[in-house]
N, CA, C and O of each residue as an XYZ file, in Angstrom:
360
protein
N      31.827     28.730     22.212
C      30.670     28.468     23.030
C      30.789     27.068     23.634
O      31.203     26.118     22.970
N      30.417     26.970     24.902
C      30.516     25.691     25.586
C      29.355     24.785     25.184
O      28.226     25.245     25.007
N      29.650     23.482     25.043
C      28.648     22.519     24.597
C      27.803     21.990     25.744
O      26.725     21.445     25.506
N      28.262     22.136     26.981
C      27.534     21.593     28.139
C      26.103     22.102     28.267
O      25.181     21.294     28.377
N      25.888     23.424     28.257
C      24.516     23.938     28.377
C      23.617     23.533     27.198
O      22.419     23.312     27.375
N      24.194     23.438     26.012
C      23.404     23.043     24.839
C      22.969     21.584     24.971
O      21.810     21.249     24.726
N      23.895     20.732     25.357
C      23.582     19.311     25.541
C      22.536     19.148     26.643
O      21.599     18.364     26.494
N      22.685     19.873     27.733
C      21.708     19.797     28.829
C      20.329     20.246     28.360
O      19.325     19.622     28.703
N      20.273     21.318     27.584
C      19.000     21.809     27.061
C      18.326     20.800     26.149
O      17.118     20.581     26.239
N      19.105     20.186     25.274
C      18.563     19.176     24.362
C      18.047     17.975     25.148
O      16.984     17.442     24.827
N      18.769     17.549     26.153
C      18.324     16.423     26.990
C      17.034     16.754     27.734
O      16.138     15.914     27.809
N      16.927     17.939     28.275
C      15.718     18.334     29.008
C      14.511     18.358     28.071
O      13.448     17.844     28.416
N      14.670     18.948     26.896
C      13.571     18.996     25.925
C      13.196     17.577     25.486
O      12.014     17.252     25.380
N      14.181     16.751     25.235
C      13.921     15.369     24.819
C      13.193     14.567     25.878
O      12.226     13.869     25.573
N      13.644     14.657     27.116
C      12.985     13.924     28.196
C      11.581     14.443     28.460
O      10.677     13.659     28.752
N      11.386     15.746     28.362
C      10.053     16.324     28.541
C       9.101     15.820     27.462
O       7.958     15.466     27.752
N       9.571     15.789     26.229
C       8.755     15.275     25.127
C       8.402     13.812     25.307
O       7.263     13.414     25.063
N       9.364     13.008     25.731
C       9.122     11.586     25.965
C       8.104     11.376     27.085
O       7.214     10.535     26.963
N       8.227     12.124     28.158
C       7.291     12.027     29.275
C       5.877     12.398     28.831
O       4.919     11.704     29.175
N       5.739     13.475     28.080
C       4.432     13.902     27.586
C       3.837     12.860     26.643
O       2.652     12.541     26.740
N       4.641     12.335     25.744
C       4.172     11.319     24.805
C       3.702     10.062     25.530
O       2.656      9.510     25.189
N       4.459      9.603     26.525
C       4.079      8.410     27.292
C       2.811      8.644     28.097
O       1.958      7.760     28.177
N       2.678      9.809     28.685
C       1.511     10.111     29.502
C       0.249     10.165     28.652
O      -0.757      9.544     28.996
N       0.291     10.887     27.565
C      -0.890     11.024     26.713
C      -1.182      9.746     25.931
O      -2.343      9.436     25.664
N      -0.162      9.019     25.571
C      -0.350      7.790     24.814
C      -0.999      6.686     25.621
O      -1.674      5.831     25.048
N      -0.819      6.677     26.917
C      -1.389      5.634     27.766
C      -2.881      5.829     27.989
O      -3.583      4.876     28.326
N      -3.372      7.042     27.805
C      -4.778      7.326     28.057
C      -5.544      7.187     26.749
O      -5.690      8.146     25.991
N      -6.028      5.982     26.502
C      -6.641      5.681     25.221
C      -8.163      5.712     25.242
O      -8.780      5.726     24.177
N      -8.791      5.724     26.414
C     -10.246      5.717     26.512
C     -10.681      6.850     27.441
O     -10.113      7.041     28.516
N     -11.693      7.592     27.010
C     -12.260      8.643     27.857
C     -13.713      8.299     28.138
O     -14.479      8.006     27.220
N     -14.094      8.338     29.427
C     -15.459      8.015     29.831
C     -16.078      9.186     30.587
O     -15.406      9.888     31.343
N     -17.363      9.376     30.364
C     -18.159     10.375     31.073
C     -19.239      9.591     31.815
O     -20.078      8.942     31.190
N     -19.221      9.649     33.148
C     -20.157      8.880     33.968
C     -20.977      9.798     34.860
O     -20.464     10.782     35.393
N     -22.257      9.470     35.018
C     -23.143     10.183     35.933
C     -23.589      9.204     37.015
O     -23.940      8.060     36.727
N     -23.570      9.668     38.260
C     -23.867      8.826     39.417
C     -24.955      9.475     40.261
O     -24.989     10.695     40.422
N     -25.846      8.643     40.799
C     -26.817      9.096     41.785
C     -26.475      8.423     43.101
O     -26.296      7.207     43.166
N     -26.387      9.237     44.155
C     -26.066      8.695     45.477
C     -26.630      9.636     46.525
O     -26.432     10.849     46.450
N     -27.327      9.085     47.492
C     -27.874      9.889     48.579
C     -28.861     10.939     48.092
O     -28.961     12.021     48.671
N     -29.592     10.622     47.027
C     -30.567     11.562     46.502
C     -29.966     12.700     45.689
O     -30.674     13.635     45.316
N     -28.674     12.630     45.413
C     -28.013     13.665     44.622
C     -27.442     13.059     43.348
O     -27.267     11.845     43.239
N     -27.160     13.920     42.402
C     -26.697     13.497     41.083
C     -25.445     14.306     40.712
O     -25.402     15.519     40.916
N     -24.434     13.629     40.171
C     -23.228     14.325     39.725
C     -22.588     13.548     38.585
O     -22.700     12.324     38.516
N     -21.922     14.262     37.697
C     -21.244     13.658     36.548
C     -19.769     14.065     36.543
O     -19.398     15.117     37.063
N     -18.946     13.214     35.947
C     -17.514     13.510     35.824
C     -16.948     12.738     34.643
O     -17.532     11.754     34.192
N     -15.813     13.193     34.153
C     -15.123     12.530     33.045
C     -13.719     12.140     33.483
O     -13.123     12.776     34.352
N     -13.203     11.083     32.865
C     -11.844     10.633     33.159
C     -11.311      9.876     31.949
O     -12.086      9.371     31.137
N     -10.006      9.798     31.830
C      -9.391      9.017     30.759
C      -8.349      8.082     31.359
O      -7.725      8.382     32.377
N      -8.180      6.936     30.694
C      -7.234      5.924     31.173
C      -6.901      4.988     30.016
O      -7.375      5.172     28.895
N      -6.093      3.997     30.302
C      -5.666      3.051     29.281
C      -6.775      2.085     28.884
O      -6.770      1.579     27.762
N      -7.727      1.817     29.780
C      -8.809      0.887     29.472
C     -10.151      1.492     29.865
O     -10.215      2.447     30.640
N     -11.228      0.917     29.313
C     -12.574      1.395     29.628
C     -12.878      1.192     31.108
O     -13.474      2.064     31.741
N     -12.476      0.054     31.663
C     -12.747     -0.231     33.074
C     -12.071      0.793     33.987
O     -12.677      1.278     34.943
N     -10.816      1.115     33.688
C     -10.081      2.084     34.512
C     -10.667      3.485     34.379
O     -10.781      4.207     35.369
N     -11.040      3.872     33.160
C     -11.617      5.194     32.940
C     -12.979      5.316     33.626
O     -13.298      6.353     34.207
N     -13.780      4.249     33.554
C     -15.093      4.243     34.214
C     -14.931      4.367     35.716
O     -15.603      5.178     36.352
N     -14.042      3.568     36.287
C     -13.819      3.601     37.735
C     -13.363      4.990     38.188
O     -13.818      5.492     39.216
N     -12.476      5.597     37.429
C     -11.968      6.922     37.785
C     -13.057      7.987     37.674
O     -13.149      8.864     38.532
N     -13.882      7.921     36.628
C     -14.964      8.894     36.454
C     -15.995      8.761     37.571
O     -16.450      9.768     38.114
N     -16.366      7.530     37.920
C     -17.331      7.301     39.002
C     -16.762      7.806     40.325
O     -17.465      8.462     41.094
N     -15.513      7.508     40.587
C     -14.877      7.950     41.832
C     -14.829      9.472     41.920
O     -15.056     10.038     42.990
N     -14.536     10.135     40.811
C     -14.499     11.593     40.795
C     -15.888     12.169     41.042
O     -16.037     13.124     41.805
N     -16.892     11.602     40.409
C     -18.266     12.063     40.622
C     -18.699     11.832     42.066
O     -19.388     12.670     42.647
N     -18.307     10.725     42.638
C     -18.674     10.409     44.022
C     -17.965     11.316     45.021
O     -18.459     11.524     46.130
N     -16.830     11.846     44.642
C     -16.084     12.723     45.543
C     -16.890     13.926     45.990
O     -16.649     14.464     47.071
N     -17.846     14.360     45.174
C     -18.700     15.497     45.508
C     -19.911     15.045     46.314
O     -20.424     15.799     47.142
N     -20.370     13.818     46.076
C     -21.623     13.351     46.671
C     -21.456     12.689     48.029
O     -22.333     12.808     48.885
N     -20.361     12.004     48.237
C     -20.173     11.201     49.448
C     -19.484     12.001     50.551
O     -18.620     12.839     50.293
N     -19.887     11.720     51.770
C     -19.269     12.329     52.949
C     -18.702     11.211     53.827
O     -19.449     10.378     54.341
N     -17.415     11.201     53.990
C     -16.777     10.186     54.828
C     -16.383      8.962     54.022
O     -16.818      8.776     52.886
N     -15.557      8.137     54.631
C     -15.000      6.967     53.957
C     -16.070      5.930     53.629
O     -16.055      5.369     52.533
N     -17.003      5.657     54.555
C     -18.032      4.652     54.303
C     -18.892      5.024     53.107
O     -19.163      4.181     52.252
N     -19.326      6.282     53.037
C     -20.138      6.727     51.917
C     -19.326      6.741     50.623
O     -19.850      6.427     49.554
N     -18.075      7.098     50.721
C     -17.204      7.103     49.541
C     -17.107      5.711     48.933
O     -17.245      5.544     47.721
N     -16.872      4.733     49.763
C     -16.759      3.348     49.290
C     -18.090      2.884     48.705
O     -18.119      2.264     47.643
N     -19.193      3.183     49.394
C     -20.512      2.779     48.900
C     -20.815      3.440     47.560
O     -21.316      2.784     46.646
N     -20.520      4.718     47.434
C     -20.775      5.436     46.184
C     -19.898      4.898     45.057
O     -20.380      4.705     43.941
N     -18.633      4.658     45.332
C     -17.722      4.124     44.320
C     -18.200      2.774     43.780
O     -17.894      2.416     42.642
N     -18.946      2.030     44.591
C     -19.439      0.709     44.188
C     -20.798      0.755     43.508
O     -21.329     -0.291     43.134
N     -21.377      1.948     43.338
C     -22.660      2.047     42.646
C     -22.445      2.030     41.137
O     -21.397      2.427     40.629
N     -23.466      1.559     40.444
C     -23.421      1.535     38.980
C     -23.803      2.927     38.476
O     -24.774      3.504     38.966
N     -23.077      3.474     37.524
C     -23.429      4.795     37.003
C     -24.800      4.765     36.317
O     -25.153      3.779     35.671
N     -25.568      5.851     36.461
C     -26.871      5.926     35.802
C     -26.708      6.188     34.307
O     -27.579      5.837     33.512
N     -25.600      6.798     33.932
C     -25.274      6.924     32.515
C     -23.763      6.834     32.354
O     -22.999      7.292     33.204
N     -23.358      6.239     31.256
C     -21.930      6.051     30.990
C     -21.715      6.131     29.483
O     -22.367      5.436     28.703
N     -20.789      6.992     29.100
C     -20.432      7.129     27.694
C     -18.916      7.126     27.580
O     -18.239      7.960     28.181
N     -18.391      6.190     26.812
C     -16.949      6.071     26.644
C     -16.595      6.166     25.172
O     -17.341      5.710     24.306
N     -15.430      6.775     24.901
C     -14.960      6.849     23.521
C     -13.448      6.738     23.495
O     -12.751      7.134     24.429
N     -12.970      6.190     22.402
C     -11.535      6.086     22.163
C     -11.153      7.137     21.137
O     -11.874      7.337     20.160
N     -10.022      7.819     21.345
C      -9.616      8.809     20.349
C      -9.298      8.141     19.017
O      -8.770      7.029     18.975
N      -9.621      8.820     17.951
C      -9.393      8.253     16.621
C      -7.977      8.463     16.163
O      -7.616      8.046     15.062
């Protein structure tokens, strides 16, 4: 049996595992944010390496449904969430 395909398979599995471990390991905080903008309300969750990054991502995701156009998107992204809950995995 040729060793080339076996070595290639082991490398692919190893690199896939490393990529998954790095991706999941970097996301240490998960935040759930609710935003009010333009008389509407929406909530979203996001995870990131820090609370600030997770909060910003959750607010931006929630605003994606509420805002129309670039100006409203920027204004909504800069609003303070009406509720924010963050947790770190144990």
